[in-house]
C-alpha atoms as an extended CHARMM CRD file, in Angstrom:
* protein
*
       192  EXT
         1         1  MET       CA              0.1240000000        0.2140000000        0.1330000000  PROA      1               0.0000000000
         2         2  LYS       CA              1.5320000000        3.4790000000       -1.0460000000  PROA      2               0.0000000000
         3         3  HSD       CA              1.0530000000        6.5040000000        0.4440000000  PROA      3               0.0000000000
         4         4  ILE       CA             -0.1510000000        9.6820000000       -1.8600000000  PROA      4               0.0000000000
         5         5  LEU       CA              0.2460000000       13.4040000000       -1.0350000000  PROA      5               0.0000000000
         6         6  PHE       CA             -1.9020000000       15.6290000000       -2.8700000000  PROA      6               0.0000000000
         7         7  VAL       CA             -0.8520000000       18.7270000000       -3.0870000000  PROA      7               0.0000000000
         8         8  CYS       CA             -2.1150000000       21.8440000000       -3.7670000000  PROA      8               0.0000000000
         9         9  THR       CA             -2.5030000000       25.5760000000       -3.2460000000  PROA      9               0.0000000000
        10        10  GLY       CA             -4.4220000000       26.2590000000       -0.3890000000  PROA      10              0.0000000000
        11        11  ASN       CA             -6.0130000000       22.7090000000       -0.0530000000  PROA      11              0.0000000000
        12        12  THR       CA             -9.2480000000       23.7140000000        0.2980000000  PROA      12              0.0000000000
        13        13  CYS       CA            -10.4820000000       22.7570000000       -3.0010000000  PROA      13              0.0000000000
        14        14  ARG       CA             -8.4340000000       19.9700000000       -5.4580000000  PROA      14              0.0000000000
        15        15  SER       CA             -5.8850000000       18.3450000000       -3.3490000000  PROA      15              0.0000000000
        16        16  PRO       CA             -8.8100000000       17.5960000000       -0.7940000000  PROA      16              0.0000000000
        17        17  MET       CA            -11.1260000000       16.5510000000       -3.6510000000  PROA      17              0.0000000000
        18        18  ALA       CA             -8.1060000000       14.1590000000       -4.9410000000  PROA      18              0.0000000000
        19        19  GLU       CA             -8.0410000000       12.3490000000       -1.7430000000  PROA      19              0.0000000000
        20        20  TYR       CA            -11.7550000000       12.2050000000       -1.1760000000  PROA      20              0.0000000000
        21        21  LEU       CA            -12.2770000000       10.8950000000       -4.6140000000  PROA      21              0.0000000000
        22        22  GLY       CA             -9.1420000000        8.8190000000       -4.6670000000  PROA      22              0.0000000000
        23        23  ARG       CA             -9.8480000000        7.0910000000       -1.8930000000  PROA      23              0.0000000000
        24        24  LYS       CA            -13.3890000000        6.2200000000       -3.0590000000  PROA      24              0.0000000000
        25        25  LEU       CA            -11.9730000000        4.6340000000       -6.2660000000  PROA      25              0.0000000000
        26        26  ALA       CA             -9.6790000000        2.8710000000       -4.1750000000  PROA      26              0.0000000000
        27        27  GLU       CA            -12.2350000000        1.3060000000       -1.8820000000  PROA      27              0.0000000000
        28        28  ALA       CA            -14.3070000000        0.6760000000       -5.0780000000  PROA      28              0.0000000000
        29        29  SER       CA            -11.2440000000       -0.8140000000       -6.9480000000  PROA      29              0.0000000000
        30        30  GLY       CA            -10.8260000000       -2.9360000000       -3.6860000000  PROA      30              0.0000000000
        31        31  ARG       CA             -6.5760000000       -1.2150000000       -4.1520000000  PROA      31              0.0000000000
        32        32  PRO       CA             -6.0090000000        0.2390000000       -0.9050000000  PROA      32              0.0000000000
        33        33  HSD       CA             -3.9170000000        3.0250000000       -0.2270000000  PROA      33              0.0000000000
        34        34  ALA       CA             -3.8350000000        5.7870000000        1.9490000000  PROA      34              0.0000000000
        35        35  PHE       CA             -4.4630000000        9.5680000000        0.6090000000  PROA      35              0.0000000000
        36        36  SER       CA             -3.4750000000       12.4160000000        3.0110000000  PROA      36              0.0000000000
        37        37  SER       CA             -3.7230000000       16.0270000000        1.0680000000  PROA      37              0.0000000000
        38        38  ALA       CA             -1.4780000000       19.9190000000        2.0860000000  PROA      38              0.0000000000
        39        39  GLY       CA             -1.4220000000       22.6750000000        0.1850000000  PROA      39              0.0000000000
        40        40  ALA       CA              1.9200000000       24.4980000000       -0.8920000000  PROA      40              0.0000000000
        41        41  CYS       CA              0.2830000000       27.6650000000        0.9860000000  PROA      41              0.0000000000
        42        42  ALA       CA             -2.0350000000       26.4850000000        2.8310000000  PROA      42              0.0000000000
        43        43  LEU       CA             -2.8710000000       27.7470000000        6.5380000000  PROA      43              0.0000000000
        44        44  ASP       CA             -3.5910000000       24.9240000000        8.7500000000  PROA      44              0.0000000000
        45        45  GLY       CA             -7.1300000000       24.4280000000       10.1380000000  PROA      45              0.0000000000
        46        46  GLN       CA             -8.8280000000       26.0330000000        6.9830000000  PROA      46              0.0000000000
        47        47  SER       CA            -12.6700000000       24.3900000000        5.8500000000  PROA      47              0.0000000000
        48        48  MET       CA            -13.0830000000       22.7570000000        2.7040000000  PROA      48              0.0000000000
        49        49  ALA       CA            -14.2400000000       25.2380000000       -0.1560000000  PROA      49              0.0000000000
        50        50  GLU       CA            -18.4710000000       24.8360000000        0.1470000000  PROA      50              0.0000000000
        51        51  ASN       CA            -18.2700000000       24.2850000000       -3.8460000000  PROA      51              0.0000000000
        52        52  ALA       CA            -16.0290000000       21.2670000000       -2.9870000000  PROA      52              0.0000000000
        53        53  ARG       CA            -17.9300000000       19.7760000000       -0.1510000000  PROA      53              0.0000000000
        54        54  LYS       CA            -20.7980000000       20.0440000000       -2.6910000000  PROA      54              0.0000000000
        55        55  ILE       CA            -18.9340000000       17.9390000000       -5.3100000000  PROA      55              0.0000000000
        56        56  LEU       CA            -17.6320000000       15.8000000000       -2.8970000000  PROA      56              0.0000000000
        57        57  ARG       CA            -21.8310000000       14.7180000000       -1.4510000000  PROA      57              0.0000000000
        58        58  GLU       CA            -22.8140000000       14.5170000000       -5.2290000000  PROA      58              0.0000000000
        59        59  ASN       CA            -20.4460000000       11.5810000000       -5.0400000000  PROA      59              0.0000000000
        60        60  GLY       CA            -21.4770000000       10.1590000000       -2.2830000000  PROA      60              0.0000000000
        61        61  ILE       CA            -19.0880000000       11.8380000000        0.0190000000  PROA      61              0.0000000000
        62        62  THR       CA            -19.3900000000       13.4130000000        2.7390000000  PROA      62              0.0000000000
        63        63  GLY       CA            -15.7370000000       15.0570000000        3.4900000000  PROA      63              0.0000000000
        64        64  GLU       CA            -16.5660000000       15.5510000000        7.4760000000  PROA      64              0.0000000000
        65        65  GLY       CA            -13.9510000000       16.5300000000        9.8770000000  PROA      65              0.0000000000
        66        66  PHE       CA            -11.8060000000       17.8900000000        7.0490000000  PROA      66              0.0000000000
        67        67  ALA       CA             -9.5060000000       21.1650000000        7.8420000000  PROA      67              0.0000000000
        68        68  SER       CA             -6.4420000000       22.0830000000        5.4370000000  PROA      68              0.0000000000
        69        69  HSD       CA             -2.8640000000       21.1460000000        6.3020000000  PROA      69              0.0000000000
        70        70  SER       CA              0.4310000000       22.8060000000        5.0200000000  PROA      70              0.0000000000
        71        71  LEU       CA              3.2200000000       21.4570000000        4.0420000000  PROA      71              0.0000000000
        72        72  THR       CA              5.5630000000       19.9420000000        6.4530000000  PROA      72              0.0000000000
        73        73  PRO       CA              8.7380000000       17.8960000000        6.6350000000  PROA      73              0.0000000000
        74        74  GLU       CA              6.9020000000       15.0300000000        8.2560000000  PROA      74              0.0000000000
        75        75  ARG       CA              3.9160000000       14.9280000000        5.3130000000  PROA      75              0.0000000000
        76        76  ILE       CA              6.7630000000       15.4220000000        3.0550000000  PROA      76              0.0000000000
        77        77  ARG       CA              8.7070000000       11.6430000000        4.7990000000  PROA      77              0.0000000000
        78        78  GLN       CA              5.3690000000        9.8130000000        5.0290000000  PROA      78              0.0000000000
        79        79  ALA       CA              4.6940000000       10.0570000000        1.4680000000  PROA      79              0.0000000000
        80        80  ASP       CA              5.4800000000        7.1170000000       -0.8260000000  PROA      80              0.0000000000
        81        81  VAL       CA              4.9250000000       10.1250000000       -3.9060000000  PROA      81              0.0000000000
        82        82  ILE       CA              3.7060000000       13.4620000000       -3.8980000000  PROA      82              0.0000000000
        83        83  LEU       CA              1.5550000000       14.8570000000       -6.6750000000  PROA      83              0.0000000000
        84        84  THR       CA              0.6910000000       18.0440000000       -7.1260000000  PROA      84              0.0000000000
        85        85  MET       CA             -2.1720000000       19.7220000000       -9.3550000000  PROA      85              0.0000000000
        86        86  THR       CA             -0.0760000000       22.1250000000      -11.3450000000  PROA      86              0.0000000000
        87        87  ALA       CA              4.0060000000       22.3240000000      -12.1190000000  PROA      87              0.0000000000
        88        88  SER       CA              4.1280000000       25.6860000000       -9.5810000000  PROA      88              0.0000000000
        89        89  HSD       CA              3.2770000000       23.1320000000       -7.2040000000  PROA      89              0.0000000000
        90        90  LYS       CA              5.9460000000       20.3770000000       -8.2110000000  PROA      90              0.0000000000
        91        91  ARG       CA              8.6030000000       23.4450000000       -8.1980000000  PROA      91              0.0000000000
        92        92  ILE       CA              6.7250000000       24.8180000000       -4.8040000000  PROA      92              0.0000000000
        93        93  VAL       CA              7.5700000000       21.2180000000       -3.2410000000  PROA      93              0.0000000000
        94        94  ILE       CA             11.5840000000       20.9100000000       -4.3950000000  PROA      94              0.0000000000
        95        95  GLN       CA             12.0880000000       24.2650000000       -3.4980000000  PROA      95              0.0000000000
        96        96  GLN       CA             11.5800000000       23.5420000000        0.1740000000  PROA      96              0.0000000000
        97        97  PHE       CA             12.1220000000       20.2570000000        0.1660000000  PROA      97              0.0000000000
        98        98  PRO       CA             14.4790000000       19.0960000000       -1.9800000000  PROA      98              0.0000000000
        99        99  GLU       CA             15.0360000000       15.8550000000       -0.6480000000  PROA      99              0.0000000000
       100       100  ALA       CA             11.2660000000       14.8230000000       -2.5180000000  PROA      100             0.0000000000
       101       101  VAL       CA             12.8790000000       15.6350000000       -6.0480000000  PROA      101             0.0000000000
       102       102  ASP       CA             12.7100000000       12.0760000000       -6.4300000000  PROA      102             0.0000000000
       103       103  LYS       CA              8.9710000000       11.7040000000       -5.7800000000  PROA      103             0.0000000000
       104       104  THR       CA              7.3000000000       14.4410000000       -6.2560000000  PROA      104             0.0000000000
       105       105  PHE       CA              5.0740000000       14.5030000000      -10.0010000000  PROA      105             0.0000000000
       106       106  ILE       CA              2.3530000000       16.5660000000      -11.3870000000  PROA      106             0.0000000000
       107       107  LEU       CA             -0.4370000000       14.2040000000      -11.1170000000  PROA      107             0.0000000000
       108       108  LYS       CA             -1.0330000000       14.1250000000      -15.1650000000  PROA      108             0.0000000000
       109       109  GLU       CA              2.5530000000       13.5790000000      -15.9030000000  PROA      109             0.0000000000
       110       110  TYR       CA              2.9050000000       10.8620000000      -13.1990000000  PROA      110             0.0000000000
       111       111  ILE       CA             -0.1030000000        8.9170000000      -15.1710000000  PROA      111             0.0000000000
       112       112  GLU       CA              1.4480000000        9.6490000000      -18.5250000000  PROA      112             0.0000000000
       113       113  ASP       CA              1.2110000000        6.6860000000      -20.6250000000  PROA      113             0.0000000000
       114       114  ASN       CA              2.3240000000        8.0030000000      -23.6000000000  PROA      114             0.0000000000
       115       115  ALA       CA              5.5840000000        6.2840000000      -24.4280000000  PROA      115             0.0000000000
       116       116  GLU       CA              7.2050000000        9.3200000000      -26.2800000000  PROA      116             0.0000000000
       117       117  VAL       CA              5.9930000000       11.5720000000      -23.6880000000  PROA      117             0.0000000000
       118       118  ALA       CA              7.2410000000        9.6810000000      -20.8620000000  PROA      118             0.0000000000
       119       119  GLY       CA             10.3740000000        9.8610000000      -21.9240000000  PROA      119             0.0000000000
       120       120  ILE       CA             10.8260000000       13.5770000000      -22.0890000000  PROA      120             0.0000000000
       121       121  ILE       CA              9.3010000000       13.4340000000      -19.0640000000  PROA      121             0.0000000000
       122       122  GLU       CA             11.9330000000       11.2440000000      -17.5040000000  PROA      122             0.0000000000
       123       123  GLU       CA             14.6750000000       13.2110000000      -18.8930000000  PROA      123             0.0000000000
       124       124  CYS       CA             13.2390000000       16.8750000000      -18.0670000000  PROA      124             0.0000000000
       125       125  ASN       CA             12.8490000000       15.6910000000      -14.6500000000  PROA      125             0.0000000000
       126       126  ARG       CA             16.4350000000       14.2670000000      -13.7480000000  PROA      126             0.0000000000
       127       127  LEU       CA             17.7250000000       17.4440000000      -15.9950000000  PROA      127             0.0000000000
       128       128  GLU       CA             15.8300000000       19.3260000000      -13.6160000000  PROA      128             0.0000000000
       129       129  ALA       CA             16.7510000000       17.7420000000      -10.6100000000  PROA      129             0.0000000000
       130       130  ASP       CA             20.5650000000       17.9520000000      -11.7540000000  PROA      130             0.0000000000
       131       131  LEU       CA             20.1390000000       21.2780000000      -12.5600000000  PROA      131             0.0000000000
       132       132  PHE       CA             18.3880000000       22.2100000000       -9.1250000000  PROA      132             0.0000000000
       133       133  LEU       CA             20.8960000000       20.5650000000       -7.0400000000  PROA      133             0.0000000000
       134       134  ARG       CA             24.0690000000       21.8140000000       -8.7500000000  PROA      134             0.0000000000
       135       135  GLN       CA             21.9870000000       25.7240000000       -8.1240000000  PROA      135             0.0000000000
       136       136  ALA       CA             21.5810000000       24.5760000000       -4.6500000000  PROA      136             0.0000000000
       137       137  VAL       CA             25.6080000000       23.8500000000       -4.1050000000  PROA      137             0.0000000000
       138       138  GLY       CA             26.3680000000       27.7060000000       -5.4780000000  PROA      138             0.0000000000
       139       139  GLU       CA             27.6910000000       25.6180000000       -9.1170000000  PROA      139             0.0000000000
       140       140  LYS       CA             27.2730000000       28.2670000000      -12.5410000000  PROA      140             0.0000000000
       141       141  ILE       CA             24.4260000000       26.6150000000      -14.7370000000  PROA      141             0.0000000000
       142       142  SER       CA             25.5460000000       27.2110000000      -18.3820000000  PROA      142             0.0000000000
       143       143  GLU       CA             23.3240000000       28.2430000000      -21.0650000000  PROA      143             0.0000000000
       144       144  ARG       CA             23.1700000000       25.2820000000      -22.6280000000  PROA      144             0.0000000000
       145       145  ASP       CA             21.8740000000       23.1220000000      -20.3420000000  PROA      145             0.0000000000
       146       146  ARG       CA             18.8120000000       25.8210000000      -19.3090000000  PROA      146             0.0000000000
       147       147  GLN       CA             18.4640000000       25.7130000000      -22.9130000000  PROA      147             0.0000000000
       148       148  ARG       CA             17.3170000000       22.1720000000      -23.0180000000  PROA      148             0.0000000000
       149       149  LEU       CA             15.4510000000       22.2520000000      -19.9550000000  PROA      149             0.0000000000
       150       150  ASN       CA             13.8150000000       24.6260000000      -21.9260000000  PROA      150             0.0000000000
       151       151  ASP       CA             13.4290000000       22.8180000000      -25.2010000000  PROA      151             0.0000000000
       152       152  LEU       CA             12.0130000000       19.7480000000      -23.0280000000  PROA      152             0.0000000000
       153       153  GLN       CA              9.7510000000       22.0110000000      -20.9770000000  PROA      153             0.0000000000
       154       154  THR       CA              7.8430000000       22.9080000000      -24.4690000000  PROA      154             0.0000000000
       155       155  ARG       CA              7.3760000000       19.6380000000      -25.7900000000  PROA      155             0.0000000000
       156       156  LEU       CA              5.1310000000       18.4870000000      -22.9750000000  PROA      156             0.0000000000
       157       157  PRO       CA              1.3410000000       19.3420000000      -23.2390000000  PROA      157             0.0000000000
       158       158  ASN       CA             -0.0610000000       21.0770000000      -20.0080000000  PROA      158             0.0000000000
       159       159  TYR       CA             -0.6300000000       18.7010000000      -16.8970000000  PROA      159             0.0000000000
       160       160  ASP       CA             -2.3840000000       21.5420000000      -14.8100000000  PROA      160             0.0000000000
       161       161  ILE       CA             -5.1780000000       20.5970000000      -13.5530000000  PROA      161             0.0000000000
       162       162  ALA       CA             -7.3350000000       23.9560000000      -13.3690000000  PROA      162             0.0000000000
       163       163  ASP       CA             -8.2580000000       25.9380000000       -9.8610000000  PROA      163             0.0000000000
       164       164  PRO       CA            -11.8860000000       26.2300000000       -9.4850000000  PROA      164             0.0000000000
       165       165  PHE       CA            -11.3800000000       28.2650000000       -6.2950000000  PROA      165             0.0000000000
       166       166  GLY       CA            -13.3560000000       31.6530000000       -6.7530000000  PROA      166             0.0000000000
       167       167  HSD       CA            -15.3780000000       29.8220000000       -9.6550000000  PROA      167             0.0000000000
       168       168  ASP       CA            -19.2560000000       28.6130000000       -9.5540000000  PROA      168             0.0000000000
       169       169  LEU       CA            -19.9760000000       25.2610000000       -9.5640000000  PROA      169             0.0000000000
       170       170  THR       CA            -19.8390000000       24.0790000000      -12.4840000000  PROA      170             0.0000000000
       171       171  ALA       CA            -16.1550000000       24.9590000000      -12.6380000000  PROA      171             0.0000000000
       172       172  TYR       CA            -15.9010000000       22.4890000000       -9.7510000000  PROA      172             0.0000000000
       173       173  ARG       CA            -17.4720000000       19.9450000000      -11.5900000000  PROA      173             0.0000000000
       174       174  ARG       CA            -15.5210000000       20.2540000000      -14.7180000000  PROA      174             0.0000000000
       175       175  CYS       CA            -12.6880000000       19.8890000000      -11.9120000000  PROA      175             0.0000000000
       176       176  SER       CA            -13.8870000000       17.1550000000      -10.0870000000  PROA      176             0.0000000000
       177       177  GLU       CA            -14.3070000000       15.2680000000      -13.6170000000  PROA      177             0.0000000000
       178       178  GLU       CA            -11.1070000000       15.6260000000      -14.1840000000  PROA      178             0.0000000000
       179       179  LEU       CA             -9.5400000000       14.6750000000      -11.4210000000  PROA      179             0.0000000000
       180       180  LYS       CA            -11.6080000000       11.5060000000      -11.3910000000  PROA      180             0.0000000000
       181       181  ALA       CA            -10.5400000000       10.1390000000      -14.8880000000  PROA      181             0.0000000000
       182       182  THR       CA             -6.6650000000       11.0180000000      -13.6810000000  PROA      182             0.0000000000
       183       183  LEU       CA             -7.3450000000        9.2800000000      -10.3210000000  PROA      183             0.0000000000
       184       184  LYS       CA             -8.8230000000        5.7410000000      -12.1350000000  PROA      184             0.0000000000
       185       185  LYS       CA             -5.4000000000        5.9050000000      -14.3950000000  PROA      185             0.0000000000
       186       186  LEU       CA             -3.7080000000        6.8300000000      -11.0900000000  PROA      186             0.0000000000
       187       187  LEU       CA             -5.1680000000        3.5100000000       -9.7700000000  PROA      187             0.0000000000
       188       188  ALA       CA             -4.0580000000        1.5640000000      -12.6170000000  PROA      188             0.0000000000
       189       189  LYS       CA             -0.5430000000        2.2180000000      -12.8870000000  PROA      189             0.0000000000
       190       190  LEU       CA             -0.3670000000        1.4040000000       -8.8480000000  PROA      190             0.0000000000
       191       191  ALA       CA             -1.7620000000       -1.5790000000       -9.5900000000  PROA      191             0.0000000000
       192       192  GLU       CA              0.9220000000       -2.4250000000      -11.9090000000  PROA      192             0.0000000000
């Protein structure tokens, strides 16, 4: 059983929906995993957005007792895989917790099943981690390495899951449908 940590901005919309929907889908498939969530810029103890709660209720989930969580070293350590909602969340996690670089991915990036794109992701992640670590120890990054990373990144699809915060229930429904489709692929990948 893997422990999956979902990360968004405030831990009030996308990541709690991913946590609860993921848990429900995992239980229904008989593939138990531990799911939790946190926010890259979260304040501990905030309530879930009301529209996120409504979406969960539409899916037969109460979401009772939810309170937002900030990223902590303990949460990072406990997670086997950290899945972010956007590329910027991934950068924040890696900047704050460089030891998590090998287990931090954008959710949709992690479940990519196109072999060619997966190869680009792998090379991009390797190069990004290497450049980040070199920069952290004060090494200068060559323009060639920066250009190579930029070239790789421009070849990748946009993996971000749009933030529904502040939007109507329709935006939250779109987000939940995107999450459910992605979570089903995630569970299939975890079963491999």
